[in-house]
C-alpha positions in Angstrom: -44.1 135.0 15.1 -42.3 136.3 12.2 -39.1 137.8 13.8 -38.5 140.1 10.9 -42.0 141.6 10.9 -42.4 145.2 12.1 -44.2 145.3 15.6 -46.5 148.0 17.2 -46.6 148.5 20.9 -49.4 146.1 21.5 -47.5 143.4 19.6 -44.4 144.1 21.5 -46.3 143.7 24.8 -47.7 140.5 23.7 -44.4 139.2 22.4 -42.5 140.1 25.8 -45.3 138.7 27.9 -45.5 135.5 26.0 -41.9 134.7 26.6 -41.5 135.9 30.2 -42.5 132.9 32.2 -43.0 129.3 31.1 -45.8 127.2 32.9 -44.5 123.9 34.5 -43.2 122.1 37.4 -40.1 123.3 39.5 -36.9 121.4 40.0 -34.6 122.0 37.0 -31.5 124.2 37.9 -29.0 125.8 35.4 -25.9 127.5 36.5 -23.9 130.1 34.8 -20.3 130.9 36.0 -18.2 134.0 34.7 -14.5 134.0 35.6 -11.7 136.4 34.7 -8.9 135.1 32.5 -5.4 135.9 33.8 -1.8 135.4 32.5 0.2 134.2 35.3 3.3 135.5 33.6 1.7 139.0 33.3 -1.3 139.3 35.6 -1.6 143.0 35.1 -2.2 142.6 31.4 -5.3 141.3 29.5 -5.1 138.1 27.9 -5.2 138.7 24.1 -8.3 138.0 22.3 -6.7 135.7 19.8 -5.0 133.8 22.3 -8.0 133.1 24.4 -10.1 132.1 21.2 -7.3 129.9 19.8 -7.0 128.1 23.1 -10.7 127.6 23.5 -11.5 127.1 19.7 -13.3 123.6 19.3 -13.5 122.8 23.2 -16.5 120.9 24.2 -16.9 120.6 27.8 -18.0 117.0 28.9 -21.2 117.9 30.7 -22.6 120.2 27.9 -21.9 123.5 29.2 -21.8 126.3 26.6 -18.7 128.5 26.5 -18.7 132.1 25.6 -16.6 135.1 26.2 -17.4 138.4 27.7 -16.1 141.9 26.6 -13.1 141.9 28.9 -12.3 138.3 28.1 -14.1 136.9 31.1 -14.9 133.1 30.2 -18.4 132.1 30.9 -19.8 128.6 31.3 -23.6 128.0 31.1 -24.8 124.5 32.0 -27.9 123.0 30.5 -30.9 122.8 32.8 -30.5 119.6 34.9 -32.9 117.9 37.4 -31.8 119.6 40.7 -28.9 121.4 41.9 -26.6 118.7 42.7 -26.6 117.6 39.1 -26.2 121.3 37.9 -23.1 121.7 40.3 -21.7 118.5 39.4 -21.8 119.3 35.6 -20.5 122.7 36.0 -17.7 121.5 38.1 -16.7 119.0 35.5 -16.8 121.4 32.6 -14.9 124.2 34.7 -12.1 121.7 35.4 -12.1 120.7 31.7 -11.7 124.4 30.6 -9.2 125.1 33.3 -6.9 122.3 32.0 -7.1 123.6 28.5 -6.3 127.1 29.6 -3.6 126.0 32.0 -1.6 124.5 29.0 -1.5 128.3 27.7 -0.6 129.6 31.0 -3.8 131.0 31.6 -5.9 130.6 34.9 -9.4 131.8 35.6 -10.0 134.0 38.8 -13.3 133.3 40.6 -14.2 136.7 42.0 -17.1 139.0 41.4 -14.6 141.7 40.0 -11.2 142.0 38.3 -9.0 142.5 41.4 -6.0 143.7 39.5 -6.8 145.4 36.1 -8.7 148.3 35.0 -11.6 147.8 32.6 -10.2 147.0 28.9 -12.4 145.6 26.2 -10.9 142.7 24.1 -13.8 141.0 22.7 -14.3 142.8 19.3 -18.1 142.1 18.6 -19.9 145.2 17.5 -22.6 144.7 20.3 -19.9 145.5 22.9 -18.5 148.5 21.0 -22.1 149.7 20.8 -22.8 149.2 24.4 -19.6 151.2 25.3 -20.7 154.1 23.1 -24.1 154.2 24.4 -22.9 154.1 27.9 -20.6 157.1 27.2 -23.4 159.1 25.6 -25.9 158.7 28.6 -23.2 159.5 31.3 -22.3 155.9 32.6 -19.2 155.4 30.8 -17.0 154.3 33.8 -19.6 152.0 35.3 -20.6 150.7 31.9 -17.0 149.6 31.2 -16.4 148.3 34.6 -19.7 146.3 34.1 -18.8 145.0 30.8 -15.0 144.1 31.3 -14.2 143.8 35.1 -17.4 141.9 36.6 -18.4 138.4 36.8 -21.2 136.5 38.5 -22.7 133.3 39.3 -26.1 133.2 38.0 -28.7 130.6 39.2 -31.5 129.7 36.8 -34.6 128.1 38.3 -38.0 127.0 36.7 -40.8 129.6 36.6 -43.3 127.1 38.1 -47.0 126.5 37.9 -48.8 129.7 36.4 -50.9 130.1 39.3 -47.8 130.3 41.6 -46.0 132.9 39.6 -47.0 135.9 41.6 -46.0 134.3 45.0 -43.0 132.8 43.7 -41.6 136.1 42.2 -42.3 137.9 45.3 -40.8 135.5 47.5 -37.6 135.5 45.5 -37.4 139.2 45.5 -37.9 139.2 49.1 -34.7 137.1 49.5 -32.6 139.2 47.0 -30.9 141.5 49.8 -29.9 138.6 51.9 -28.8 136.4 48.8 -26.7 139.4 47.5 -25.1 139.6 50.8 -24.2 136.1 51.0 -22.9 136.0 47.6 -20.8 139.1 47.8 -17.0 138.4 46.9 -15.6 141.4 45.0 -13.7 143.4 47.7 -11.5 145.1 45.2 -12.0 146.6 41.8 -8.7 147.3 40.0 -6.8 147.1 43.2 -9.1 149.5 45.1 -11.6 148.6 47.7 -15.0 150.7 48.3 -15.6 149.4 51.9 -17.9 146.7 50.9 -17.4 143.0 50.1 -18.9 143.7 46.8 -17.6 146.5 44.5 -19.4 144.4 41.6 -22.8 145.2 43.2 -21.8 148.8 43.6 -21.3 148.9 39.7 -24.5 147.5 39.0 -26.5 149.7 41.4 -25.0 152.8 39.8 -25.6 151.7 36.1 -28.2 153.4 33.9 -31.4 153.5 35.7 -34.3 151.8 34.0 -32.0 148.8 32.8 -30.6 147.2 35.9 -33.1 148.8 38.5 -36.6 149.9 38.4 -37.6 152.8 40.9 -40.5 152.0 43.2 -41.2 148.6 41.9 -40.9 145.2 43.5 -40.6 144.1 47.2 -37.4 145.9 48.9 -36.8 148.2 45.9 -35.1 145.3 44.0 -36.8 146.5 40.8 -38.5 143.1 39.8 -41.7 142.3 38.6 -44.4 142.2 41.3 -48.2 142.0 41.7 -50.6 139.6 40.2 -49.4 139.7 36.7 -45.5 139.4 37.0 -45.2 138.5 33.1 -47.2 141.7 32.3 -45.0 143.8 34.8 -42.0 142.5 33.0 -43.3 143.7 29.6 -44.1 146.9 31.0 -40.4 147.2 32.3 -39.1 146.3 28.9 -41.3 148.9 27.2 -40.1 151.7 29.5 -36.5 150.8 29.4 -34.1 152.7 27.1 -33.1 150.9 23.8 -29.2 150.5 24.0 -28.5 149.4 20.4 -30.1 148.5 17.1 -28.9 146.0 14.4 -28.4 147.4 10.9 -29.3 145.6 7.6 -25.6 144.0 7.7 -26.3 142.6 11.2 -23.8 145.2 12.9 -24.9 146.7 16.3 -25.3 150.4 16.3 -25.6 152.5 19.6 -28.5 154.5 20.5 -27.0 157.6 21.9 -30.0 159.1 23.9 -32.7 157.8 26.2 -35.3 156.3 23.9 -37.9 153.9 25.6 -38.8 150.9 23.6 -42.4 152.0 23.7 -41.5 155.2 21.9 -39.8 153.3 19.2 -42.7 150.8 18.7 -45.2 153.6 18.7 -43.2 155.5 16.0 -42.7 158.5 18.2 -39.0 157.9 18.1 -37.9 156.0 15.0 -34.6 153.9 15.3 -32.7 152.8 12.4 -35.4 154.0 9.9 -37.7 151.4 10.8 -40.2 149.8 13.3 -38.8 147.2 15.9 -39.0 143.7 15.1 -39.3 140.7 17.3 -35.6 140.2 16.8 -35.0 143.7 18.0 -37.1 143.1 21.0 -35.2 140.1 21.9 -32.0 142.1 21.6 -33.3 144.8 23.8 -34.5 142.1 26.4 -30.8 140.9 26.6 -29.7 144.5 27.6 -32.0 144.5 30.7 -30.3 143.3 33.9 -32.5 143.6 37.0 -31.7 141.5 39.9 -34.1 138.7 38.4 -34.6 138.5 34.8 -37.5 136.4 33.2 -36.5 134.4 30.3 -39.1 131.8 30.6 -37.4 130.7 33.7 -36.0 132.9 36.6 -32.5 134.2 36.3 -31.2 135.3 39.5 -28.3 138.0 38.7 -27.2 139.4 42.2 -24.5 136.9 42.9 -20.8 137.5 42.6 -18.6 134.8 41.3 -16.8 133.0 44.2 -13.8 130.5 44.5 -14.4 126.9 43.7 -14.7 126.0 47.4 -17.7 128.2 47.9 -19.9 128.8 44.8 -21.4 125.2 45.0 -22.8 125.7 48.4 -24.4 129.1 47.4 -26.0 127.5 44.4 -27.5 124.8 46.7 -28.7 127.5 49.2 -30.5 129.5 46.4 -32.2 126.4 45.0 -33.3 125.2 48.4 -34.9 128.4 49.6 -36.8 129.1 46.4 -37.7 125.5 45.2 -38.3 123.6 48.6 -41.5 124.6 50.3 -40.3 124.0 53.9 -37.0 125.8 53.1 -38.7 128.7 51.5 -41.1 129.2 54.4 -38.2 129.2 56.8 -36.1 131.6 54.6 -39.0 134.0 54.4 -39.5 134.0 58.1 -35.7 134.7 58.7 -35.5 137.7 56.2 -38.8 139.1 57.8 -37.2 138.9 61.3 -33.9 140.3 60.4 -35.4 143.3 58.5 -32.3 145.6 57.1 -29.8 143.5 58.9 -28.7 141.6 55.7 -25.8 139.8 57.2 -27.8 138.2 59.8 -30.5 137.2 57.2 -27.7 135.7 55.1 -26.5 133.5 58.0 -30.1 132.5 58.6 -30.6 131.5 55.0 -28.1 128.8 55.5 -30.0 127.3 58.4 -33.3 127.5 56.4 -31.7 125.7 53.5 -29.7 123.1 55.0 -32.4 120.4 55.7 -33.3 120.6 51.9 -29.8 120.6 50.6 -28.8 117.5 48.6 -26.4 115.4 50.6 -23.6 115.8 48.1 -23.8 119.4 48.9 -24.4 119.6 52.6 -20.6 119.8 53.4 -20.4 123.0 51.3 -23.2 124.8 52.9 -21.9 123.7 56.6 -18.6 125.2 55.5 -20.3 128.5 54.9 -22.1 128.4 58.2 -18.9 127.7 60.0 -17.0 130.4 58.3 -19.8 132.9 58.9 -20.0 131.7 62.6 -16.3 132.5 62.8 -17.2 136.1 61.6 -15.6 135.7 58.4 -16.9 135.6 54.7 -15.4 134.3 51.5 -14.9 137.9 50.6 -12.6 138.3 53.5 -10.5 135.5 52.5 -9.9 137.1 49.2 -9.1 140.5 50.8 -6.8 138.8 53.1 -4.9 137.1 50.3 -4.7 140.4 48.2 -3.5 142.3 51.2 -0.9 139.6 52.2 0.5 138.9 48.6 -0.8 141.7 46.6 -3.9 141.4 44.2 -2.0 139.6 41.5 -1.5 136.6 43.8 -5.4 136.2 43.9 -5.7 133.8 40.7 -4.6 131.2 43.1 -7.6 132.0 45.5 -9.6 128.9 44.2 -8.4 126.9 47.1 -9.2 129.5 49.9 -11.1 128.0 52.7 
């Protein structure tokens, strides 16, 4: 498809549906790890943009992860898809160590928690996309949560194959059934800018409150998770995209401009609500899709978005659990039985997922999962360890939380 050709509603629907899920076997795993850049000499201030980009200029991680910078200066590593979770974890560990060493030489460390524990939101990335996003959120009444989401949150994303086409409905339904328990297991942001909200994940609170129709979809998907459901998940994803409000539009020079009122993509494509004086193109639709953040996003593969970033001792085990309970048939059946038996008790379901996953976890990662089980059996959680450190030494001490066990 010509990415610059104007599209009507039917062609938008076809474009989104075609790209939603890719037919094929399961087994590949990709990981994305976002972390907060902190200056050890001044942990209460953001690291300057020029300092970050200067330190990371020309850095090529050895295992091939892509390095990008988020609006608040969070550093994201995105591994390539690799054959199995053990290979993906190994690659991301090596690349994280490489980037850590580069930044350490500049006096900067990367904090692995789901929110910035110390600083309020402040945008340092000057890209027009993020300026337009901030203006959009302010215009639609979500300025505070929009700023926190962009500048003060960080996640571990686990990317899995869509699988064979005939299994897509069952595979999506299964993953959405597990989302509440996986979110409970992956909660690690007990503070946001020094303030608790009484949960283990202030990050997930930010995302739940964010603009409706973008990060959640009312009355859709098992458990209210807002995800594609039914016999045609690719079609359901396209319908979600058409109903979601357009956030920004590129002008002729490539600069992103905000949309300051709720305009569904369907209204733009139909001509009812022209944006930028023209019809949308495939490039516009792809940009729109990048501003949709449900718990599971369809990108040809399955992108799980509900997990907080955790310290280095814990995220590999979490990645191993996710891959096992989705891709291994035996572990998936056991996980589904656990979640069904536990009902709304997501803490108990989270603990049960570890037992369900363990037989299918690669040997190199079994110890990581067993450490999780031991911690939960002691009535603790990685988020509790982070909160203990913050209460004992102050939130500014938490950049050293990587070794927490």
